[in-house]
C-alpha positions in Angstrom: 0.0 0.0 0.0 2.8 2.4 1.0 5.5 1.0 -1.4 4.6 3.4 -4.2 5.0 6.6 -2.2 8.2 5.3 -0.8 9.5 4.6 -4.3 8.5 8.1 -5.3 10.5 9.5 -2.3 13.5 7.4 -3.3 13.3 8.6 -6.9 13.2 12.2 -5.9 16.1 11.7 -3.4 18.2 10.0 -6.1 17.5 12.8 -8.5 18.6 15.4 -5.9 21.7 13.5 -5.2 22.8 13.4 -8.9 21.8 17.0 -9.6 23.8 18.1 -6.7 26.9 16.7 -8.2 26.5 18.0 -11.7 28.4 21.2 -11.0 31.7 19.2 -11.1 31.1 17.9 -14.6 29.9 21.4 -15.7 33.0 23.0 -14.3 35.3 20.6 -16.2 33.4 21.1 -19.4 33.4 24.9 -19.2 37.1 24.8 -20.2 36.2 23.7 -23.7 32.4 24.3 -24.0 30.1 27.3 -23.7 27.2 27.0 -21.3 24.7 26.8 -24.1 26.7 24.1 -25.9 26.8 22.0 -22.7 23.0 22.4 -22.4 22.3 21.5 -26.0 24.6 18.5 -26.2 23.5 17.0 -22.8 19.8 17.0 -23.8 20.6 15.6 -27.3 22.4 12.7 -25.5 19.6 12.4 -23.1 17.0 12.2 -25.9 19.1 9.5 -27.7 19.5 7.5 -24.5 15.7 7.6 -23.9 15.0 6.6 -27.4 17.4 3.6 -27.1 15.8 2.6 -23.8 12.3 2.7 -25.3 12.1 3.2 -29.1 8.3 2.9 -29.1 6.4 5.9 -30.4 4.2 7.9 -28.0 0.7 8.4 -29.4 -1.2 11.2 -27.7 -4.9 12.0 -27.9 -5.4 15.3 -29.5 -3.8 18.7 -29.6 -4.7 19.5 -26.0 -2.4 16.7 -24.7 0.4 17.6 -27.1 0.3 21.2 -25.9 1.1 20.0 -22.4 4.3 18.4 -23.7 5.2 21.5 -25.7 4.8 23.7 -22.7 6.7 21.3 -20.4 9.6 21.2 -22.9 9.7 25.0 -23.2 9.6 25.5 -19.4 11.6 22.7 -17.9 14.2 22.1 -20.6 14.6 25.3 -22.6 13.7 28.4 -20.4 14.8 27.1 -17.0 18.3 26.2 -18.1 18.8 29.2 -20.4 17.6 31.6 -17.7 19.8 30.0 -15.1 22.9 30.1 -17.3 22.3 33.7 -18.4 21.7 34.7 -14.8 25.1 33.3 -13.9 26.7 35.8 -16.3 25.1 38.8 -14.5 25.0 37.9 -10.9 26.8 35.8 -8.3 26.4 31.9 -8.2 25.3 32.3 -4.6 22.4 34.6 -5.6 21.3 32.1 -8.3 21.5 29.2 -5.8 19.2 31.0 -3.4 16.8 32.4 -6.0 16.3 29.0 -7.8 15.6 27.3 -4.5 12.4 29.3 -4.2 10.9 26.9 -6.8 9.1 24.8 -4.2 7.2 27.9 -2.9 6.2 28.9 -6.4 5.1 25.3 -7.1 2.9 25.3 -4.0 1.3 28.7 -4.8 0.6 27.8 -8.4 -0.7 24.4 -7.4 -3.3 26.1 -5.1 -4.3 28.6 -7.8 -4.4 26.4 -10.9 -5.0 22.9 -9.4 -7.2 23.2 -6.4 -8.2 19.6 -6.7 -4.6 18.5 -6.1 -2.3 18.9 -3.2 -3.5 20.5 0.0 -0.9 22.4 2.0 -0.5 22.6 5.7 1.5 24.9 8.0 4.3 22.3 7.9 5.1 23.0 4.2 5.5 26.8 4.8 7.5 26.2 8.0 9.8 23.8 6.2 10.2 26.3 3.4 11.3 29.0 5.8 13.8 26.7 7.6 15.2 25.4 4.4 15.6 28.8 2.8 17.6 30.0 5.9 19.8 27.0 5.5 20.3 27.6 1.7 21.1 31.3 2.3 23.8 30.2 4.8 25.2 27.7 2.3 25.1 30.0 -0.7 26.6 33.1 1.1 29.1 31.1 3.0 31.8 33.8 3.5 30.6 35.6 0.4 29.4 39.1 0.1 25.7 39.9 -0.5 25.4 41.7 -3.8 22.3 42.7 -5.6 22.3 42.4 -9.4 18.8 43.2 -10.6 18.9 41.5 -14.1 20.6 38.3 -12.9 18.4 38.0 -9.8 15.2 38.5 -11.8 16.3 35.9 -14.2 17.0 33.5 -11.4 13.6 34.1 -9.9 12.1 33.6 -13.4 14.0 30.3 -13.6 12.4 29.1 -10.3 9.0 30.2 -11.6 9.3 28.3 -14.9 10.5 25.2 -13.0 7.4 25.4 -10.9 5.3 25.6 -14.1 7.2 22.5 -15.4 6.4 20.6 -12.2 2.7 21.2 -12.5 2.8 20.4 -16.2 4.5 17.1 -15.5 1.9 16.4 -12.9 -0.8 16.8 -15.5 1.2 14.7 -18.0 1.6 12.0 -15.3 -2.2 11.8 -15.0 -2.5 10.9 -18.6 -1.3 7.3 -18.0 1.5 7.1 -20.5 4.9 5.5 -19.7 7.3 7.9 -18.0 10.2 7.2 -20.3 8.0 8.0 -23.4 6.6 11.2 -21.8 10.1 12.4 -20.8 11.4 11.8 -24.2 8.6 13.8 -25.8 9.3 16.7 -23.3 13.0 16.5 -24.3 12.1 16.7 -28.0 10.1 19.9 -27.6 12.7 21.3 -25.2 15.5 20.8 -27.7 13.3 22.2 -30.5 12.6 25.4 -28.5 16.3 25.7 -27.7 17.5 25.7 -31.3 16.6 29.4 -32.1 18.5 30.5 -29.0 21.7 28.9 -30.3 21.9 31.6 -32.9 22.1 34.3 -30.2 24.9 32.6 -28.3 28.4 31.5 -29.1 27.4 28.0 -30.2 29.8 25.8 -32.3 29.3 22.1 -33.2 33.0 21.1 -33.2 32.6 17.4 -32.5 36.4 17.0 -32.1 36.1 18.3 -28.6 34.5 15.0 -27.6 37.8 13.2 -28.4 39.0 14.2 -24.9 38.1 11.4 -22.4 37.3 14.0 -19.7 35.0 16.0 -21.9 33.3 12.8 -23.2 32.8 11.2 -19.8 31.5 14.3 -18.1 29.1 15.1 -21.0 27.9 11.5 -20.8 27.3 11.9 -17.0 25.3 15.1 -17.7 23.4 13.7 -20.7 22.7 10.1 -19.6 22.7 10.4 -15.8 21.6 13.9 -14.9 19.3 14.4 -17.9 17.8 11.1 -19.3 17.8 9.1 -16.1 17.1 11.9 -13.6 14.3 13.5 -15.5 12.6 10.1 -15.7 13.1 9.6 -11.9 11.9 13.2 -11.2 8.9 12.9 -13.4 8.1 9.6 -11.9 8.3 11.1 -8.4 6.0 13.9 -9.4 3.5 11.4 -10.8 3.5 9.4 -7.6 3.9 12.1 -4.9 2.6 15.2 -6.6 4.4 18.4 -7.7 4.7 20.1 -4.3 6.0 17.1 -2.3 8.5 16.3 -5.0 9.7 19.9 -5.4 10.9 20.2 -1.8 13.7 17.8 -2.6 15.2 20.8 -4.4 16.4 21.9 -0.9 18.9 19.0 -0.9 20.7 20.0 -4.1 22.9 22.7 -2.5 23.5 20.4 0.4 24.8 17.7 -1.9 26.9 20.3 -3.7 28.6 21.3 -0.4 29.3 17.6 0.5 30.6 16.8 -3.0 32.9 19.9 -2.8 34.3 18.7 0.4 34.9 15.2 -0.8 36.0 15.8 -4.4 37.5 19.3 -4.4 38.8 19.1 -0.8 37.0 22.4 0.0 36.8 23.1 3.8 33.5 23.0 5.6 32.7 26.1 7.6 30.3 26.5 10.5 27.9 28.5 8.1 27.8 25.6 5.6 27.4 23.0 8.3 24.5 24.9 10.0 23.0 25.6 6.5 23.2 21.9 5.6 21.4 20.9 8.8 18.7 23.5 8.3 18.1 22.6 4.7 17.7 19.0 5.6 15.4 19.9 8.6 13.3 22.0 6.2 12.8 19.0 3.9 11.8 16.8 6.8 9.4 19.4 8.2 7.8 20.0 4.8 7.3 16.3 4.3 6.0 15.6 7.8 2.5 13.9 7.8 2.4 14.9 4.1 0.7 11.7 3.0 -2.4 12.7 4.8 -2.6 16.0 3.0 -1.9 15.0 -0.5 -4.3 13.7 -3.2 -2.4 11.7 -5.8 -5.5 10.6 -7.7 
C-alpha cells in the first residue's frame, strides 16, 4: 500500500543526489564548451538514450495533450536552463542558488491557484520552506558578500517560476497514464526544439572533435545520460506518484549535496555556516514532508 509513495521519495532523493553533483562535470566542461553548448549536447544525448531505452512511439490523444508536452519542454528544458545560465553571467552563483531554491514555494502557490483539486498544503510546508531557505542562504553566502544584481536576480527568480510551471505540467502529464520514459522523451524533444533558435544568439559551435577528450566525453555522458535522461525520468516519476509540491521540496537537498561533494572531491573546507545551513536545509525538507501523505491527493 505504501510502497509506491516510498518509491517516489527514493526517486526524488536519487535525483537530488545526482543533480547536486553536476556542478563538477559542468566545471570541467566549461574549459572547452560554452554553457549553451553543454546544455544542448546534454539533452541531445539524453534524448538519444531515452530513445534507445524505449524506441516505441508515443501516441497522444489530440492537440490538448500535445500542448502540455510543448509547454513542459519549453519551461523545464529550454527556459529554465537558459535563464539560469544567463543569470550566472550577470550575478553571483550564490544569488542564483538561493533564488532558484524558491521553486518549491512557487510550485505550491501555483498548485493552489491552478490545481485546487490537487495537493493541500499545511503549515508544515511553509514552516519547512522558511527553515530550508535560511539554510540555503547560509550555504550560498558562506563567507561571500551579499550583492544585488537586478537583471541576474530577476532571471534567477524567473527560472524558479518556470520550473514550478514545469512541475505542474508534468503532474498533468503524469495523470494521462503514459509510460514515464516516453513522456520524458517527448518533453526533451520539444525542449530541444525550443532551444534551437536560442543557439543563434549565443556562441554555439558544433565542433565534435572536442569529444575526443576522455574528460569531456565522460563528463558530457554523465550530464546527458545520468543527470538528464535518467534523472528527468526519476523526477517525473516522483511527481507522478507524490505530486508536484511534495517532490519539489527535494530541491532543498541540491545545495547540500553540492557542499558535501565539494568537500569530498574538491577538498573544500566545511565552515560553520555551511554545516549549519546543511542541517537547516535537511530539517526544512523533513518538516515539509512531515505527515504529508495525509494532505496530498495523488489521484
